[in-house]
Residue frames as qw, qx, qy, qz and C-alpha x, y, z in Angstrom:
[[0.009, -0.879, -0.476, -0.004, 0.00, -0.02, 0.00],
 [0.422, 0.447, -0.050, 0.787, 1.54, 3.23, -1.02],
 [0.244, -0.232, -0.453, 0.826, 1.98, 6.03, 1.42],
 [0.276, 0.450, 0.216, -0.822, -0.39, 8.11, -0.38],
 [0.277, 0.194, 0.845, 0.414, -3.01, 7.40, -2.99],
 [0.314, -0.026, -0.262, -0.912, -5.83, 8.60, -5.17],
 [0.738, -0.086, 0.302, -0.597, -8.11, 6.29, -3.22],
 [0.794, 0.276, -0.523, -0.140, -6.59, 3.06, -4.21],
 [0.808, -0.499, 0.312, 0.005, -5.29, 0.19, -2.03],
 [0.510, 0.699, -0.500, 0.030, -1.71, -0.69, -2.84],
 [0.904, -0.008, -0.417, 0.096, 0.66, -3.55, -1.98],
 [0.672, -0.014, -0.380, 0.635, 3.31, -1.89, 0.20],
 [0.327, -0.801, -0.320, 0.385, 3.54, 0.65, 2.92],
 [0.034, -0.841, 0.183, 0.507, 6.12, 2.60, 0.97],
 [0.755, 0.221, 0.527, 0.322, 6.42, 0.91, -2.36],
 [0.420, 0.824, 0.229, 0.303, 6.47, 4.26, -4.02],
 [0.353, -0.888, 0.184, 0.229, 9.30, 5.69, -2.01],
 [0.506, 0.707, -0.487, 0.082, 12.70, 6.26, -3.66],
 [0.866, -0.035, -0.457, 0.200, 15.02, 3.45, -2.64],
 [0.348, 0.298, -0.474, 0.752, 17.24, 5.71, -0.54],
 [0.435, -0.463, 0.071, -0.769, 14.14, 6.81, 1.47],
 [0.891, -0.282, -0.230, -0.270, 13.68, 3.34, 2.84],
 [0.713, 0.241, -0.524, 0.400, 17.18, 2.83, 4.18],
 [0.098, 0.258, -0.511, 0.814, 17.00, 5.08, 7.20],
 [0.336, -0.534, -0.775, 0.030, 14.67, 4.35, 10.04],
 [0.222, -0.879, -0.238, -0.350, 12.73, 6.92, 12.06],
 [0.682, -0.676, -0.078, 0.266, 15.10, 6.72, 15.01],
 [0.677, 0.019, 0.165, 0.717, 17.99, 8.01, 12.85],
 [0.179, 0.484, 0.349, 0.782, 16.32, 11.32, 11.94],
 [0.023, -0.202, -0.420, 0.884, 15.06, 14.57, 13.41],
 [0.529, 0.395, 0.097, -0.745, 12.08, 14.74, 10.98],
 [0.811, 0.298, 0.502, -0.040, 10.46, 12.43, 8.44],
 [0.303, -0.235, 0.603, 0.700, 12.24, 11.95, 5.16],
 [0.114, -0.229, -0.734, -0.629, 8.93, 11.58, 3.36],
 [0.309, 0.285, 0.530, -0.736, 5.51, 12.96, 3.97],
 [0.039, -0.288, -0.828, -0.480, 2.60, 11.36, 2.18],
 [0.188, 0.241, 0.395, -0.866, -0.29, 13.76, 2.50],
 [0.076, 0.490, 0.842, 0.211, -3.82, 12.81, 1.72],
 [0.068, -0.007, -0.092, 0.993, -4.89, 16.37, 1.12],
 [0.559, 0.001, 0.063, -0.827, -8.56, 15.59, 0.66],
 [0.389, 0.061, 0.914, -0.095, -10.88, 12.57, 0.90],
 [0.598, 0.590, 0.187, -0.509, -13.03, 13.93, -1.94],
 [0.317, -0.194, 0.779, 0.506, -12.72, 12.12, -5.21],
 [0.503, 0.328, -0.236, -0.764, -14.38, 12.18, -8.59],
 [0.556, 0.119, -0.783, -0.250, -14.25, 8.34, -8.73],
 [0.732, -0.383, 0.320, -0.463, -15.64, 5.61, -6.54],
 [0.441, 0.433, -0.781, -0.085, -13.13, 2.81, -7.03],
 [0.880, -0.235, -0.353, -0.216, -13.98, -0.74, -5.86],
 [0.814, -0.058, -0.393, 0.424, -10.62, -1.11, -4.07],
 [0.070, 0.762, -0.155, 0.624, -10.30, 2.26, -2.27],
 [0.522, -0.151, -0.645, 0.538, -8.48, 1.95, 1.06],
 [0.028, -0.027, -0.282, 0.959, -9.67, 5.43, 2.08],
 [0.129, 0.594, 0.792, -0.057, -13.31, 4.87, 0.97],
 [0.011, 0.443, -0.043, -0.896, -13.09, 8.21, -0.73],
 [0.234, 0.465, 0.768, 0.373, -15.47, 9.29, -3.51],
 [0.060, -0.497, -0.264, -0.824, -17.89, 12.02, -4.53],
 [0.506, -0.670, -0.096, -0.534, -19.11, 13.82, -1.50],
 [0.871, -0.308, -0.322, 0.206, -16.70, 11.97, 0.78],
 [0.281, 0.563, -0.360, 0.689, -14.56, 14.88, 1.90],
 [0.416, -0.333, -0.690, 0.490, -14.03, 14.80, 5.62],
 [0.158, -0.891, -0.389, -0.171, -16.22, 17.39, 7.49],
 [0.457, -0.848, 0.057, 0.262, -13.13, 18.62, 9.32],
 [0.776, 0.319, 0.104, 0.535, -10.65, 18.90, 6.50],
 [0.452, -0.374, -0.081, 0.806, -7.91, 21.52, 7.10],
 [0.200, 0.935, 0.187, -0.225, -8.48, 25.16, 6.23],
 [0.634, 0.669, -0.109, 0.372, -6.13, 26.93, 3.87],
 [0.169, -0.843, 0.366, -0.357, -4.51, 28.66, 6.85],
 [0.812, -0.393, 0.422, -0.091, -4.04, 25.37, 8.71],
 [0.919, 0.331, 0.119, 0.178, -2.74, 23.70, 5.57],
 [0.493, 0.727, -0.210, 0.429, -0.01, 26.28, 4.94],
 [0.417, -0.754, 0.419, -0.288, 0.95, 26.44, 8.57],
 [0.901, -0.203, 0.379, 0.065, 1.81, 22.75, 8.32],
 [0.759, 0.574, 0.043, 0.306, 3.57, 23.21, 4.93],
 [0.055, 0.882, -0.311, 0.349, 5.70, 25.92, 6.55],
 [0.654, -0.580, 0.468, -0.134, 6.74, 23.54, 9.31],
 [0.935, 0.158, 0.277, 0.154, 7.63, 20.81, 6.87],
 [0.561, 0.730, -0.095, 0.378, 9.77, 23.15, 4.77],
 [0.240, -0.838, 0.386, -0.301, 11.46, 24.57, 7.93],
 [0.774, -0.380, 0.503, -0.055, 12.31, 21.06, 9.04],
 [0.196, 0.594, -0.671, -0.398, 13.77, 20.40, 5.53],
 [0.749, 0.130, 0.635, -0.138, 11.65, 17.40, 4.76],
 [0.140, -0.369, 0.631, 0.668, 13.10, 16.45, 1.39],
 [0.170, -0.057, -0.834, -0.521, 10.16, 14.58, -0.23],
 [0.450, 0.227, 0.513, -0.695, 6.40, 14.92, -0.19],
 [0.023, -0.204, -0.828, -0.522, 3.52, 13.47, -2.10],
 [0.432, 0.126, 0.255, -0.856, 0.01, 14.69, -2.50],
 [0.170, -0.160, -0.927, -0.294, -2.75, 12.16, -2.85],
 [0.514, -0.195, 0.051, -0.834, -6.40, 11.71, -1.72],
 [0.380, 0.781, 0.316, -0.383, -9.06, 11.10, -2.62],
 [0.625, 0.540, 0.254, 0.504, -8.12, 12.92, -5.80],
 [0.441, -0.454, -0.146, 0.760, -5.66, 15.68, -4.92],
 [0.182, 0.128, 0.354, 0.909, -6.43, 17.84, -7.92],
 [0.229, -0.688, -0.560, -0.401, -9.95, 18.57, -6.68],
 [0.462, -0.533, -0.374, 0.602, -8.52, 20.20, -3.61],
 [0.177, 0.949, 0.258, 0.026, -9.30, 24.01, -3.86],
 [0.137, -0.918, 0.341, 0.145, -5.69, 24.97, -3.02],
 [0.934, 0.055, 0.240, 0.257, -3.86, 22.16, -4.88],
 [0.631, 0.622, 0.004, 0.464, -1.90, 24.41, -7.13],
 [0.162, -0.880, 0.244, -0.373, -0.95, 26.86, -4.36],
 [0.812, -0.486, 0.322, -0.028, 0.24, 23.97, -2.28],
 [0.898, 0.238, 0.164, 0.333, 2.23, 22.42, -5.13],
 [0.352, 0.807, -0.099, 0.463, 3.86, 25.79, -5.93],
 [0.420, -0.817, 0.288, -0.270, 4.77, 26.30, -2.25],
 [0.897, -0.288, 0.318, 0.104, 6.45, 22.95, -1.99],
 [0.804, 0.368, 0.155, 0.440, 8.45, 23.02, -5.17],
 [0.200, 0.876, -0.106, 0.426, 9.50, 26.57, -4.58],
 [0.609, -0.732, 0.288, -0.097, 10.96, 25.51, -1.20],
 [0.188, 0.610, -0.766, -0.073, 13.31, 23.04, -2.93],
 [0.575, -0.087, 0.767, -0.271, 11.50, 19.96, -1.67],
 [0.127, 0.076, -0.843, -0.517, 10.68, 17.20, -4.17],
 [0.562, 0.180, 0.399, -0.702, 6.93, 16.67, -4.81],
 [0.027, -0.058, -0.919, -0.388, 5.11, 13.74, -6.34],
 [0.564, 0.078, 0.085, -0.818, 1.40, 13.86, -7.32],
 [0.130, 0.070, 0.988, 0.042, -0.64, 10.62, -7.06],
 [0.459, 0.305, 0.055, -0.833, -3.74, 11.00, -9.22],
 [0.662, 0.301, 0.685, -0.047, -6.29, 9.17, -11.20],
 [0.347, -0.036, 0.540, 0.766, -5.38, 11.42, -14.12],
 [0.206, 0.662, 0.699, 0.176, -8.84, 12.69, -15.00],
 [0.012, -0.962, -0.150, 0.226, -7.96, 16.29, -14.43],
 [0.481, -0.406, 0.447, 0.636, -4.66, 16.19, -16.36],
 [0.566, 0.787, 0.226, -0.094, -5.09, 18.33, -19.37],
 [0.666, 0.476, -0.011, 0.574, -2.38, 19.71, -21.79],
 [0.024, -0.810, 0.145, -0.568, -2.40, 22.92, -19.76],
 [0.699, -0.658, 0.215, -0.179, -2.21, 21.33, -16.27],
 [0.943, -0.040, 0.064, 0.324, 0.52, 19.02, -17.47],
 [0.477, 0.612, -0.078, 0.626, 2.52, 22.01, -18.75],
 [0.336, -0.798, 0.165, -0.473, 2.01, 23.69, -15.35],
 [0.901, -0.412, 0.130, 0.034, 3.22, 20.63, -13.56],
 [0.804, 0.294, 0.000, 0.517, 6.34, 20.65, -15.73],
 [0.151, 0.764, -0.119, 0.616, 6.93, 24.33, -14.93],
 [0.581, -0.719, 0.205, -0.321, 6.89, 23.43, -11.23],
 [0.353, 0.530, -0.759, 0.138, 9.46, 20.75, -11.81],
 [0.823, -0.325, 0.255, -0.389, 7.54, 18.11, -9.86],
 [0.324, -0.423, 0.842, 0.083, 9.52, 14.89, -9.17],
 [0.036, -0.081, -0.939, -0.332, 6.83, 12.69, -10.71],
 [0.624, -0.001, 0.094, -0.776, 3.16, 12.27, -11.40],
 [0.115, -0.040, 0.993, -0.002, 1.83, 8.80, -10.61],
 [0.612, 0.082, -0.216, -0.756, -1.28, 7.73, -12.53],
 [0.544, -0.039, 0.807, -0.227, -3.32, 4.67, -11.60],
 [0.555, 0.288, -0.538, -0.566, -3.92, 2.36, -14.52],
 [0.524, -0.134, 0.770, -0.339, -5.89, -0.65, -13.12],
 [0.762, 0.370, 0.527, -0.070, -6.38, -2.54, -16.38],
 [0.286, -0.224, 0.574, 0.734, -5.12, -2.68, -19.92],
 [0.001, -0.390, -0.736, -0.554, -8.56, -2.30, -21.35],
 [0.319, -0.317, 0.018, -0.893, -11.59, -0.09, -20.89],
 [0.733, -0.303, -0.512, -0.330, -13.58, -3.11, -19.80],
 [0.698, -0.243, -0.512, 0.438, -11.30, -3.89, -16.80],
 [0.256, 0.107, -0.225, 0.934, -10.24, -0.33, -15.95],
 [0.355, -0.327, -0.109, -0.869, -13.72, 1.09, -15.94],
 [0.758, -0.371, -0.514, -0.153, -15.04, -1.84, -13.91],
 [0.622, -0.221, -0.454, 0.598, -12.44, -1.25, -11.11],
 [0.166, -0.183, -0.159, 0.956, -12.41, 2.56, -11.18],
 [0.104, 0.685, 0.721, 0.003, -16.15, 3.34, -11.02],
 [0.108, 0.938, 0.183, -0.273, -16.94, 6.63, -12.78],
 [0.294, -0.613, 0.498, 0.539, -13.53, 6.52, -14.39],
 [0.785, 0.600, 0.067, -0.143, -12.69, 6.26, -18.01],
 [0.823, -0.124, 0.304, 0.463, -9.74, 4.37, -19.44],
 [0.519, 0.638, 0.244, 0.514, -9.47, 6.82, -22.31],
 [0.188, -0.955, 0.030, -0.229, -9.15, 9.75, -19.90],
 [0.727, -0.587, 0.281, 0.219, -6.35, 8.02, -18.02],
 [0.757, 0.170, 0.362, 0.517, -4.45, 7.35, -21.21],
 [0.243, 0.866, 0.162, 0.407, -5.02, 10.90, -22.37],
 [0.442, -0.887, 0.130, -0.007, -3.43, 12.05, -19.05],
 [0.789, -0.291, 0.363, 0.402, -0.38, 9.96, -19.71],
 [0.583, 0.526, 0.317, 0.532, -0.06, 11.39, -23.22],
 [0.009, -0.951, -0.063, -0.302, -0.26, 14.95, -21.92],
 [0.597, -0.747, 0.254, 0.148, 2.29, 14.33, -19.24],
 [0.789, 0.007, 0.382, 0.481, 4.68, 12.60, -21.69],
 [0.434, 0.707, 0.276, 0.486, 4.35, 15.46, -24.14],
 [0.194, -0.955, 0.033, -0.223, 5.03, 18.01, -21.47],
 [0.481, 0.484, -0.591, 0.430, 8.13, 16.14, -20.25],
 [0.549, -0.556, 0.356, -0.512, 6.74, 15.34, -16.80],
 [0.123, 0.269, -0.950, 0.101, 8.24, 12.21, -15.22],
 [0.752, -0.145, -0.195, -0.612, 5.59, 9.52, -15.10],
 [0.127, -0.162, 0.944, -0.259, 4.96, 6.59, -12.73],
 [0.648, -0.138, -0.478, -0.577, 2.17, 4.06, -13.25],
 [0.312, -0.191, 0.802, -0.472, 0.46, 2.20, -10.43],
 [0.597, -0.004, -0.620, -0.509, -1.51, -0.93, -11.00],
 [0.468, -0.181, 0.710, -0.494, -3.70, -2.86, -8.47],
 [0.279, 0.038, -0.868, -0.408, -4.78, -6.31, -9.77],
 [0.677, -0.002, 0.376, -0.632, -8.27, -7.74, -9.32],
 [0.602, 0.035, 0.798, 0.015, -9.51, -11.14, -10.21],
 [0.611, 0.671, 0.414, -0.070, -11.04, -9.75, -13.40],
 [0.363, 0.917, -0.164, -0.009, -7.94, -7.88, -14.51],
 [0.562, -0.623, 0.508, 0.196, -4.85, -9.68, -13.13],
 [0.799, 0.210, 0.475, 0.303, -4.42, -11.50, -16.41],
 [0.449, 0.841, 0.108, 0.283, -3.62, -8.11, -18.05],
 [0.528, -0.772, 0.114, 0.334, -0.68, -7.38, -15.74],
 [0.617, -0.119, 0.424, 0.652, 1.91, -7.84, -18.46],
 [0.281, 0.648, 0.479, 0.522, -0.03, -5.72, -20.85],
 [0.235, -0.955, -0.180, 0.009, -0.33, -2.99, -18.28],
 [0.563, -0.571, 0.270, 0.533, 3.49, -2.92, -17.84],
 [0.494, 0.225, 0.521, 0.659, 3.89, -2.74, -21.58],
 [0.065, 0.846, 0.421, 0.320, 1.38, 0.08, -21.76],
 [0.419, -0.861, -0.043, 0.285, 3.15, 1.99, -19.05],
 [0.554, -0.267, 0.419, 0.668, 6.47, 1.81, -20.95],
 [0.347, 0.489, 0.573, 0.559, 4.73, 2.77, -24.24],
 [0.089, -0.918, -0.328, -0.203, 3.23, 5.82, -22.54],
 [0.296, 0.710, -0.296, 0.566, 6.63, 7.04, -21.31],
 [0.707, -0.685, 0.028, -0.172, 6.62, 5.85, -17.68],
 [0.331, 0.612, -0.668, 0.263, 9.98, 5.44, -15.88],
 [0.108, -0.162, 0.872, -0.448, 8.59, 3.48, -12.97],
 [0.647, -0.202, -0.527, -0.512, 5.86, 0.90, -12.59],
 [0.174, -0.239, 0.753, -0.588, 4.39, -0.23, -9.19],
 [0.753, -0.195, -0.370, -0.508, 2.17, -3.13, -8.19],
 [0.047, 0.180, -0.902, 0.390, 1.52, -5.90, -5.74],
 [0.155, -0.387, -0.909, -0.006, -1.32, -7.65, -4.03],
 [0.300, -0.573, -0.252, -0.720, -4.66, -5.85, -3.49],
 [0.042, 0.169, -0.692, 0.701, -5.47, -5.08, 0.07],
 [0.356, -0.527, -0.759, -0.136, -8.42, -6.47, 2.03],
 [0.198, -0.430, -0.415, 0.777, -9.43, -3.12, 3.53],
 [0.138, 0.310, -0.081, -0.937, -11.60, -0.10, 2.84],
 [0.682, 0.329, -0.052, -0.652, -14.13, -0.39, 0.03],
 [0.422, 0.331, -0.816, -0.217, -12.48, -3.60, -1.15],
 [0.190, -0.054, 0.896, -0.398, -13.86, -5.47, 1.81],
 [0.607, 0.368, 0.365, -0.602, -17.48, -5.05, 0.46],
 [0.734, 0.542, -0.208, -0.352, -16.48, -6.29, -3.04],
 [0.312, -0.589, 0.740, 0.090, -13.88, -8.88, -2.05],
 [0.739, 0.163, 0.653, -0.036, -15.58, -11.85, -3.69],
 [0.625, 0.762, 0.170, -0.015, -15.42, -9.99, -6.91],
 [0.143, 0.927, -0.344, 0.040, -11.93, -8.52, -6.48],
 [0.571, -0.585, 0.575, 0.022, -9.70, -11.15, -4.74],
 [0.587, 0.497, -0.598, -0.226, -7.38, -12.99, -7.16],
 [0.981, -0.169, -0.066, -0.065, -6.83, -16.74, -6.65],
 [0.601, -0.599, 0.449, 0.281, -3.50, -18.20, -5.48],
 [0.729, 0.230, 0.512, 0.393, -3.02, -19.56, -8.94],
 [0.304, 0.895, 0.197, 0.259, -3.59, -16.07, -10.48],
 [0.295, -0.919, 0.251, 0.081, -1.08, -14.51, -8.10],
 [0.748, -0.263, 0.498, 0.352, 1.48, -17.14, -8.93],
 [0.594, 0.515, 0.428, 0.445, 1.20, -16.28, -12.69],
 [0.004, -0.987, -0.119, -0.108, 1.09, -12.62, -11.83],
 [0.419, -0.816, 0.344, 0.199, 4.38, -12.54, -10.03],
 [0.721, 0.016, 0.535, 0.440, 6.01, -14.82, -12.69],
 [0.433, 0.757, 0.329, 0.361, 4.94, -12.29, -15.31],
 [0.177, -0.982, 0.065, -0.024, 6.28, -9.37, -13.23],
 [0.638, -0.524, 0.431, 0.364, 9.68, -11.05, -12.73],
 [0.650, 0.333, 0.502, 0.464, 9.86, -11.47, -16.54],
 [0.225, 0.898, 0.239, 0.293, 8.90, -7.87, -17.17],
 [0.445, -0.855, 0.162, 0.212, 11.45, -6.67, -14.68],
 [0.631, -0.255, 0.522, 0.513, 14.17, -8.25, -16.76],
 [0.481, 0.589, 0.504, 0.410, 12.65, -7.20, -20.09],
 [0.065, 0.939, 0.170, 0.293, 12.58, -3.52, -19.07],
 [0.678, -0.552, -0.023, 0.484, 15.82, -3.42, -17.15],
 [0.431, -0.195, 0.231, 0.850, 17.57, -0.18, -17.86],
 [0.030, -0.355, -0.509, -0.783, 14.47, 1.29, -19.51],
 [0.505, -0.532, -0.070, -0.676, 11.78, 1.35, -16.83],
 [0.029, -0.242, 0.842, -0.482, 11.90, 0.22, -13.24],
 [0.675, -0.294, -0.506, -0.450, 9.27, -2.43, -12.42],
 [0.114, -0.300, 0.698, -0.640, 8.62, -2.53, -8.65],
 [0.734, -0.297, -0.399, -0.461, 6.46, -5.20, -7.02],
 [0.255, -0.398, 0.734, -0.487, 6.07, -6.64, -3.55],
 [0.554, -0.087, -0.792, -0.239, 5.11, -10.23, -3.10],
 [0.094, -0.103, -0.758, 0.637, 4.42, -9.72, 0.57],
 [0.244, -0.670, -0.625, -0.318, 0.85, -9.54, 1.63],
 [0.227, -0.803, -0.001, -0.551, -0.41, -6.98, 4.08],
 [0.810, -0.586, 0.010, -0.013, 0.38, -9.08, 7.20],
 [0.833, 0.001, 0.010, 0.554, 4.00, -9.74, 6.14],
 [0.269, 0.645, 0.030, 0.715, 4.44, -6.02, 5.31],
 [0.444, -0.790, -0.005, -0.423, 3.16, -4.94, 8.72],
 [0.887, -0.413, -0.004, 0.205, 5.33, -7.42, 10.57],
 [0.682, 0.267, 0.001, 0.681, 8.30, -6.01, 8.77],
 [0.025, 0.717, 0.047, 0.695, 7.36, -2.43, 9.65],
 [0.697, -0.704, -0.112, -0.077, 7.05, -3.29, 13.29],
 [0.800, -0.307, 0.107, 0.505, 10.77, -3.91, 13.29],
 [0.406, -0.038, 0.294, 0.864, 11.78, -1.41, 10.65],
 [0.189, 0.834, 0.434, -0.284, 9.39, 1.67, 10.68],
 [0.515, 0.469, 0.277, 0.662, 9.91, 3.78, 7.60],
 [0.251, -0.346, -0.203, 0.881, 10.81, 7.42, 8.12],
 [0.075, -0.301, -0.516, -0.798, 7.56, 8.70, 6.76],
 [0.277, 0.243, 0.503, -0.782, 4.42, 10.49, 7.86],
 [0.006, -0.441, -0.779, -0.446, 0.93, 9.77, 6.57],
 [0.111, 0.191, 0.288, -0.932, -1.06, 13.05, 6.96],
 [0.170, 0.552, 0.815, 0.057, -4.83, 12.72, 6.72],
 [0.134, 0.596, 0.365, 0.702, -7.02, 15.49, 5.28],
 [0.407, -0.849, -0.239, -0.238, -7.81, 16.77, 8.77],
 [0.030, 0.815, -0.453, 0.360, -4.18, 17.04, 9.89],
 [0.836, -0.408, 0.347, -0.118, -4.07, 13.77, 11.87],
 [0.285, 0.610, -0.729, -0.125, -0.98, 11.64, 11.35],
 [0.980, -0.083, 0.035, -0.180, -1.11, 7.83, 11.00],
 [0.558, -0.497, 0.627, 0.223, 1.78, 5.44, 11.63],
 [0.086, -0.139, 0.827, 0.538, 0.98, 3.82, 8.35],
 [0.517, 0.006, -0.289, -0.806, -2.13, 3.55, 6.14],
 [0.664, -0.083, -0.702, -0.243, -2.81, -0.09, 6.83],
 [0.380, -0.233, -0.750, 0.489, -3.07, 0.45, 10.55],
 [0.203, -0.806, -0.474, -0.291, -5.73, 2.42, 12.58],
 [0.573, -0.552, -0.278, 0.538, -3.19, 4.16, 14.82],
 [0.165, 0.905, 0.093, 0.382, -2.93, 7.95, 15.01],
 [0.694, -0.211, -0.280, 0.628, 0.23, 9.42, 16.53],
 [0.214, -0.355, -0.121, 0.902, -0.55, 13.16, 16.46],
 [0.248, 0.821, 0.514, 0.025, -2.53, 16.05, 15.04],
 [0.472, 0.061, 0.133, 0.869, -0.66, 18.67, 13.12],
 [0.114, -0.756, -0.383, -0.518, -3.67, 20.98, 13.32],
 [0.468, -0.845, -0.044, -0.256, -2.88, 21.55, 16.95],
 [0.779, -0.514, 0.224, 0.279, 0.60, 20.10, 17.59],
 [0.122, 0.823, -0.454, -0.319, 3.98, 21.13, 16.30],
 [0.785, 0.426, -0.439, -0.098, 5.78, 18.87, 13.77],
 [0.210, 0.470, -0.777, 0.361, 8.62, 17.97, 16.31],
 [0.511, -0.178, 0.615, -0.574, 6.10, 16.78, 18.90],
 [0.882, 0.267, 0.032, -0.387, 4.21, 14.66, 16.37],
 [0.643, 0.507, -0.573, 0.020, 7.46, 13.12, 15.11],
 [0.051, -0.364, 0.830, -0.420, 8.50, 12.04, 18.57],
 [0.700, 0.037, 0.432, -0.568, 4.97, 10.58, 19.03],
 [0.819, 0.409, -0.281, -0.286, 5.45, 8.69, 15.85],
 [0.358, 0.456, -0.784, 0.221, 8.64, 7.11, 17.06],
 [0.317, -0.170, 0.744, -0.563, 7.03, 6.17, 20.38],
 [0.757, 0.153, 0.078, -0.631, 3.88, 4.92, 18.65],
 [0.717, 0.340, -0.585, -0.166, 5.57, 2.05, 16.80],
 [0.250, 0.219, -0.856, 0.396, 6.70, 0.72, 20.20],
 [0.565, -0.161, 0.304, -0.750, 3.18, 0.77, 21.62],
 [0.265, -0.049, 0.961, -0.065, 2.16, -2.86, 22.49],
 [0.569, 0.491, 0.460, -0.473, -1.28, -2.19, 20.95],
 [0.466, 0.643, -0.406, -0.452, 0.31, -1.89, 17.49],
 [0.099, 0.316, -0.940, -0.086, 2.08, -5.29, 17.72],
 [0.386, 0.187, 0.810, -0.401, -1.12, -6.75, 19.17],
 [0.596, 0.574, 0.096, -0.553, -3.20, -5.49, 16.23],
 [0.413, 0.545, -0.653, -0.326, -0.78, -7.03, 13.78],
 [0.098, -0.139, 0.973, -0.159, -0.83, -10.34, 15.73],
 [0.496, 0.357, 0.589, -0.529, -4.65, -10.24, 15.71],
 [0.528, 0.586, -0.257, -0.559, -4.66, -9.57, 11.97],
 [0.183, 0.352, -0.898, -0.190, -2.91, -12.84, 11.49],
 [0.164, 0.177, 0.938, -0.247, -5.84, -14.64, 13.11],
 [0.264, 0.686, 0.635, -0.238, -8.61, -12.49, 11.86],
 [0.332, 0.151, 0.388, 0.847, -8.17, -10.63, 8.52],
 [0.082, -0.770, -0.567, -0.282, -11.63, -8.97, 9.09],
 [0.363, -0.738, -0.268, 0.501, -10.16, -6.49, 11.62],
 [0.318, 0.022, 0.311, 0.895, -8.90, -4.44, 8.63],
 [0.092, -0.710, -0.600, -0.356, -12.55, -3.27, 8.63],
 [0.438, -0.808, -0.297, 0.259, -11.56, -1.09, 11.69],
 [0.592, 0.142, 0.073, 0.790, -8.81, 0.96, 9.96],
 [0.014, 0.565, 0.164, 0.808, -10.93, 4.07, 10.15],
 [0.646, -0.713, -0.251, -0.105, -11.71, 3.56, 13.83],
 [0.390, 0.651, -0.418, 0.499, -8.66, 5.58, 14.94],
 [0.775, -0.556, -0.210, 0.216, -6.71, 4.79, 18.07],
 [0.132, 0.913, -0.292, 0.252, -4.16, 7.30, 19.43],
 [0.907, -0.200, -0.083, 0.361, -0.67, 6.15, 20.35],
 [0.595, 0.328, -0.086, 0.729, 2.70, 7.67, 21.12],
 [0.221, -0.886, -0.081, -0.399, 1.48, 10.29, 23.58]]
């Protein structure tokens, strides 16, 4: 599951981090290396696999004001956080998206936008290029309109491809994210090929997560063990095929294995929710602070303490016995105080 998304579930807690960002743990640093900010829960789509259960009319009632948003941004810049991403929901529907993006890039920090692509026009792609964003990651959850449109409800495959074309023509670095479903996993190789043909330099995928909206549609979405075996075999072959031309990243770990790893090796990242609360990681219900009312340094210390809270390890152990507890990810629990 990526740190931050356009309302999709992803395979790894930080699968979209640059490799160097995953090498240092939280204890080694004075501030996070990476901030994944879900700037709104509002989205123009209603995807079947959305970890955040975002969609039309789903903005949090207490999302940050403009003043609160920029107060947090100023703290992040002052702390010299080197890398941020904006996701959602759909980040480009946020009323202050462009001002936020301009603020971050002007500060010298690197910025990635994680989007469904439906608001990428030739003009907006050119604007993103002028801001020198590090990358724009577009979700392509199928190689055909039939599979893509089925997964990304209200979405249009043609619009997503058009977004990639605009970004490529503008010279914006492109990443593609793909979440497999039972009805689309056979297209994995074709999606990798599509990503390369559209100019992507990185491709990310892995197992779909049993959480958020996906829980309700799991019988439709969950690939079989045999499908996953073929899927990872295909990805290994594609990794070799595109070596030196496009990076193909995939995690074979499931959610439980990923969380067990993170208990021992917390990544140096923040997940900021639309209301300013900070999560340890998307795939856990634990909140370690609130940037609306607490300074960054205090929340960072709470983040470090939070990973050592026995309730976190207990939740991961319980998940091994009862996968259904992922239904409680939005029932937040405070840790690290």
